[in-house]
VEXTORPA-197221 format. One record per residue (C-alpha): residue in one letter; residue number from 1; y, x, z. Coordinates in Angstrom, 3 decimals. Example, Ala and Ser with C-alpha at 12.3 -4.5 7.8 and 13.67 -1.06 7.14 Angstrom:
% residues 2
ATOM code pos       c2       c1       c3
ATOM    a   1   -4.500   12.300    7.800
ATOM    s   2   -1.060   13.670    7.140
//
This chain:
% residues 119
ATOM code pos       c2       c1       c3
ATOM    x   1   23.376  -35.321   17.679
ATOM    x   2   19.804  -34.122   17.595
ATOM    x   3   18.803  -30.629   18.688
ATOM    x   4   17.904  -29.672   15.107
ATOM    x   5   21.425  -30.527   13.936
ATOM    x   6   23.067  -28.616   16.786
ATOM    x   7   20.796  -25.651   16.148
ATOM    x   8   21.827  -25.606   12.475
ATOM    x   9   25.540  -25.577   13.439
ATOM    x  10   25.017  -22.757   15.933
ATOM    x  11   23.014  -20.754   13.388
ATOM    x  12   25.922  -21.026   10.932
ATOM    x  13   28.299  -19.780   13.640
ATOM    x  14   25.916  -16.945   14.513
ATOM    x  15   25.860  -15.970   10.839
ATOM    x  16   29.663  -15.792   10.926
ATOM    x  17   30.096  -18.870    8.752
ATOM    x  18   32.075  -22.079    9.175
ATOM    x  19   29.407  -24.809    9.558
ATOM    x  20   31.581  -27.351    7.750
ATOM    x  21   32.632  -25.308    4.721
ATOM    x  22   30.072  -22.483    4.572
ATOM    x  23   32.894  -19.951    4.296
ATOM    x  24   32.674  -16.630    6.141
ATOM    x  25   34.934  -16.235    9.152
ATOM    x  26   37.504  -13.403    8.977
ATOM    x  27   36.427  -10.108   10.528
ATOM    x  28   38.848  -10.611   13.446
ATOM    x  29   37.237  -13.964   14.325
ATOM    x  30   35.416  -14.234   17.663
ATOM    x  31   32.372  -15.326   15.629
ATOM    x  32   32.236  -11.847   14.110
ATOM    x  33   32.053  -10.061   17.482
ATOM    x  34   28.621   -8.546   18.303
ATOM    x  35   28.398  -10.046   21.813
ATOM    x  36   29.242  -13.526   20.515
ATOM    x  37   26.772  -13.205   17.645
ATOM    x  38   23.959  -12.117   19.995
ATOM    x  39   24.780  -14.976   22.372
ATOM    x  40   24.694  -17.532   19.589
ATOM    x  41   21.359  -16.237   18.298
ATOM    x  42   19.965  -16.435   21.836
ATOM    x  43   21.139  -20.052   21.995
ATOM    x  44   19.412  -20.828   18.686
ATOM    x  45   16.217  -19.208   19.964
ATOM    x  46   16.361  -21.112   23.259
ATOM    x  47   16.902  -24.384   21.436
ATOM    x  48   13.852  -23.644   19.312
ATOM    x  49   11.741  -23.233   22.431
ATOM    x  50   12.945  -26.495   23.911
ATOM    x  51   10.357  -29.174   23.433
ATOM    x  52   11.235  -31.733   20.805
ATOM    x  53   10.033  -34.377   23.202
ATOM    x  54   12.699  -33.350   25.705
ATOM    x  55   15.368  -35.707   24.488
ATOM    x  56   17.569  -37.640   26.862
ATOM    x  57   15.439  -39.813   29.090
ATOM    x  58   17.277  -42.445   31.122
ATOM    x  59   14.507  -42.292   33.729
ATOM    x  60   15.802  -38.826   34.617
ATOM    x  61   18.599  -40.385   36.603
ATOM    x  62   19.961  -37.112   37.950
ATOM    x  63   20.459  -35.550   34.541
ATOM    x  64   23.955  -34.085   34.499
ATOM    x  65   24.672  -34.673   38.179
ATOM    x  66   25.485  -31.946   40.692
ATOM    x  67   22.731  -30.329   42.731
ATOM    x  68   22.787  -30.697   46.508
ATOM    x  69   21.931  -27.765   48.773
ATOM    x  70   18.833  -29.646   49.969
ATOM    x  71   17.682  -30.307   46.424
ATOM    x  72   18.123  -26.632   45.509
ATOM    x  73   16.176  -25.560   48.583
ATOM    x  74   13.366  -28.011   47.761
ATOM    x  75   13.293  -26.759   44.175
ATOM    x  76   13.015  -23.120   45.222
ATOM    x  77   10.319  -23.856   47.812
ATOM    x  78    8.270  -25.890   45.333
ATOM    x  79    8.600  -23.207   42.656
ATOM    x  80    7.631  -20.477   45.127
ATOM    x  81    4.554  -22.496   46.066
ATOM    x  82    3.405  -22.426   42.432
ATOM    x  83    4.667  -25.686   40.944
ATOM    x  84    5.406  -25.498   37.217
ATOM    x  85    8.713  -26.346   35.553
ATOM    x  86    7.458  -29.539   33.920
ATOM    x  87    6.339  -30.983   37.253
ATOM    x  88    9.544  -29.824   38.955
ATOM    x  89   11.571  -31.643   36.283
ATOM    x  90    9.718  -34.879   36.967
ATOM    x  91   10.029  -34.581   40.733
ATOM    x  92   13.750  -33.789   40.618
ATOM    x  93   14.539  -36.281   37.839
ATOM    x  94   16.015  -33.462   35.744
ATOM    x  95   15.295  -31.944   32.361
ATOM    x  96   13.140  -28.841   32.085
ATOM    x  97   16.227  -27.011   30.804
ATOM    x  98   18.122  -27.934   33.991
ATOM    x  99   15.256  -26.721   36.188
ATOM    x 100   15.019  -23.476   34.224
ATOM    x 101   18.766  -22.879   34.499
ATOM    x 102   18.733  -23.478   38.256
ATOM    x 103   15.756  -21.136   38.759
ATOM    x 104   17.513  -18.476   36.675
ATOM    x 105   20.635  -18.887   38.806
ATOM    x 106   18.653  -18.115   41.955
ATOM    x 107   16.780  -15.193   40.395
ATOM    x 108   13.406  -16.914   40.452
ATOM    x 109   12.844  -16.432   36.724
ATOM    x 110   14.388  -14.004   34.266
ATOM    x 111   16.714  -15.107   31.519
ATOM    x 112   14.632  -15.262   28.381
ATOM    x 113   11.768  -17.388   29.626
ATOM    x 114    9.661  -15.493   32.163
ATOM    x 115    8.386  -18.212   34.430
ATOM    x 116    6.786  -16.187   37.199
ATOM    x 117    8.332  -15.882   40.625
ATOM    x 118   10.172  -12.607   40.999
ATOM    x 119    9.572  -12.235   44.679
//
């Protein structure tokens, strides 16, 4: 599945509609809950920011694998020294989305895309 297709499905869900039938979900559906709706719209927005060129690349051999403590430490040190996310992704053989998620986890960037070190 391509990102555009997944984004379309998530947008339907965010709109409270079944992506297969186009019918509205009942009001007691989880897809009608404000927190779920906001989360789905955030996912659609994040997918829109993801570069179209960032499809699966077999050369990124660590894609999907667990992070080691050493790798996390190296990532944080490199980010703190000013390295950008694109270069970090290449060095760590990960996607930019994986690097961003790891930096968010450690409080180095804010959820929502701020890419400056927080301190």
